C-alpha positions in Angstrom: 155.8 53.1 58.5 156.8 50.4 56.1 156.4 50.5 52.3 153.3 48.4 51.5 154.3 46.7 48.3 151.1 44.7 48.2 149.0 47.9 47.8 150.3 48.6 44.3 151.0 45.0 43.2 149.3 42.1 45.0 151.1 39.6 42.8 154.6 40.2 44.2 155.4 37.2 46.4 158.8 38.1 47.9 160.9 41.2 48.6 164.2 42.1 50.3 163.7 44.0 53.5 165.4 45.4 56.6 164.2 44.9 60.1 163.3 48.2 61.7 161.8 47.1 65.0 161.2 44.0 67.1 158.7 43.7 70.0 156.9 41.0 71.9 154.1 41.3 69.4 156.1 41.0 66.1 158.7 42.2 63.7 158.5 45.4 61.7 160.1 45.7 58.3 160.9 48.8 56.2 159.0 47.2 53.3 156.8 44.2 53.0 154.7 42.0 50.7 152.7 40.7 53.8 149.1 42.0 54.0 148.1 42.8 57.6 144.7 41.6 58.8 141.9 44.2 58.1 138.7 44.8 56.3 137.6 41.2 56.8 140.7 39.8 55.1 143.1 37.7 57.1 146.7 38.6 57.6 149.3 36.9 55.4 151.5 34.0 56.6 154.8 32.9 55.2 158.5 33.3 56.2 161.4 35.7 56.7 164.7 34.2 55.5 167.9 35.5 57.1 171.1 36.0 55.2 172.5 32.7 56.7 169.5 30.8 55.2 167.6 30.2 58.4 163.9 31.0 58.3 161.5 32.6 60.7 158.0 31.3 60.1 155.4 34.1 60.2 152.0 32.9 61.5 150.1 36.2 61.1 150.4 39.8 60.0 148.7 42.5 62.1 148.3 46.2 62.8 149.9 47.2 66.1 147.2 48.8 68.2 147.6 52.5 68.6 150.3 53.0 66.0 149.0 51.1 63.0 152.5 49.7 62.4 152.5 46.4 60.5 153.9 43.5 62.6 154.9 40.1 61.3 154.1 37.6 64.0 156.8 34.9 64.3 156.2 31.3 65.3 157.0 30.7 68.9 160.6 29.7 69.4 161.8 31.2 66.1 165.4 32.4 65.7 165.7 36.0 66.9 166.0 39.1 64.6 167.3 42.5 65.5 166.9 46.0 63.9 169.2 46.3 61.0 169.0 42.6 60.0 168.2 42.0 56.3 165.7 39.3 55.3 163.9 38.0 52.3 160.1 38.1 53.0 158.0 35.5 51.3 154.3 35.0 51.6 152.3 31.8 51.4 151.2 32.5 47.9 148.5 29.8 47.5 146.7 31.1 50.6 147.1 34.8 49.6 145.9 34.1 46.0 142.8 32.4 47.4 142.1 35.5 49.5 142.6 37.7 46.5 140.1 35.7 44.5 137.6 35.6 47.4 137.9 39.3 48.1 137.3 40.2 44.5 134.3 37.8 44.5 132.8 39.8 47.4 133.1 42.9 45.4 131.0 41.2 42.7 128.5 40.2 45.3 128.2 43.9 46.2 127.4 44.5 42.6 124.5 42.1 42.4 123.0 42.8 45.9 121.5 46.3 46.3 122.1 47.0 50.0 124.6 48.4 52.5 127.3 46.0 53.8 127.1 45.5 57.6 129.9 43.0 57.9 132.0 40.4 56.2 134.7 37.8 56.4 137.1 36.4 53.8 138.4 32.8 53.8 140.4 30.7 51.4 137.4 28.5 50.5 134.3 30.3 51.9 133.5 33.9 52.5 130.5 36.0 53.5 128.9 39.4 53.4 126.1 40.7 55.6 123.7 43.2 54.0 121.2 45.6 55.4 118.1 44.2 53.7 114.5 43.6 54.7 114.0 41.1 52.0 114.0 37.5 53.2 113.3 35.9 49.8 116.7 36.2 48.2 117.2 33.7 45.4 120.5 32.0 45.8 120.4 30.3 42.4 119.9 33.7 40.7 122.7 35.3 42.8 125.0 32.4 41.9 124.1 32.8 38.2 124.7 36.6 38.4 128.1 36.1 40.1 129.3 33.6 37.5 128.1 35.8 34.7 130.4 38.6 36.0 133.3 36.1 36.5 132.9 34.8 32.9 132.8 38.4 31.7 136.5 38.6 32.7 136.2 42.3 33.7 139.6 44.0 34.3 140.4 45.5 37.7 142.2 48.8 38.1 143.2 51.0 41.0 143.5 54.7 41.5 143.9 57.1 44.4 141.6 59.9 45.5 142.0 62.4 48.4 140.1 62.0 51.7 138.2 65.2 50.7 137.1 63.6 47.4 135.9 60.6 49.2 134.0 62.8 51.6 132.3 64.5 48.7 131.3 61.2 47.2 129.8 59.2 50.1 127.9 56.8 47.8 131.2 55.2 46.9 131.3 53.6 50.4 129.2 50.4 50.7 130.4 49.3 54.1 128.3 50.5 57.0 130.2 49.0 59.9 133.8 49.4 58.7 135.0 52.7 57.2 137.5 52.5 54.3 141.2 53.2 55.1 141.6 56.9 55.2 143.3 59.6 57.2 146.6 59.5 55.3 145.4 62.1 52.8 144.5 59.6 50.1 142.2 56.6 49.6 142.6 53.8 47.1 139.7 53.0 44.9 139.3 49.4 43.4 137.5 49.5 40.1 136.1 46.3 38.5 135.4 47.7 35.0 131.6 48.3 34.5 130.9 46.2 37.6 131.9 47.7 41.0 133.8 50.7 42.2 134.5 51.3 45.9 137.3 52.2 48.3 139.3 49.2 49.5 142.7 48.5 51.0 142.7 44.7 50.4 144.3 42.6 47.7 142.6 41.6 44.5 143.0 39.7 41.3 143.6 41.6 38.0 140.6 40.2 36.2 137.3 38.6 37.4 138.0 35.6 35.2 140.7 34.6 37.7 138.1 34.2 40.5 136.8 30.9 39.1 133.3 29.4 39.4 131.3 30.4 42.5 128.4 29.0 44.4 126.1 30.7 46.9 125.7 28.6 50.1 123.4 29.5 53.0 121.5 32.8 53.1 120.9 33.5 56.7 118.7 35.8 58.6 120.8 37.6 61.2 118.4 40.2 62.4 115.4 42.3 61.2 117.4 43.9 58.4 120.6 41.7 58.3 121.0 39.0 55.6 124.2 37.0 55.5 125.1 35.6 52.1 127.8 32.8 52.1 129.8 32.1 48.9 132.1 29.2 48.1 134.5 28.3 45.3 132.7 25.8 43.2 135.7 23.8 41.9 
């Protein structure tokens, strides 16, 4: 398994790495700054630069089925790599940072909506969460105001690790009903927006809510008897 640099510091944009495996599905590195698709957050794109200066464009980052290995998916026709090659891995920072801001915004949405999360999707300009709610009269102007109040509060984000057993003993930490938090390795990462939201999450986030920027709630959709979809946008 590779060293996931993004887990501890989502602001690192590049790293030196060694190729440890190549398959028809992608390239495995011993360490990486690329986030693999999961938890509603898209996989990073970017490039791997070889020692001779040539670049392999990476169009996606995924988990290999069955093994969980992180694979960097190269653009078709890219120069070949082999195990043992050294590369400089560089993410598309503008896209990643938008995902960081949006993912953090969805945690704020969890803080202002009292309901279990049944699904979600993160984009670079628009994102959504689905909530298990019977209420069909949600006020999007109030939700927008509540979100922006938390953004303006510039609450700090911190992370800490707990054991799988500690998570099992505190089931109320888990807000997602359809997707379980990443566990099974013996420890789980908690993302804590000070005085706002605390829950297990493996994604990338901004360091303070003020970095998110102004938000706007778009459509609130009825997706079933108890399923309400709330769409949010950057309001820039």
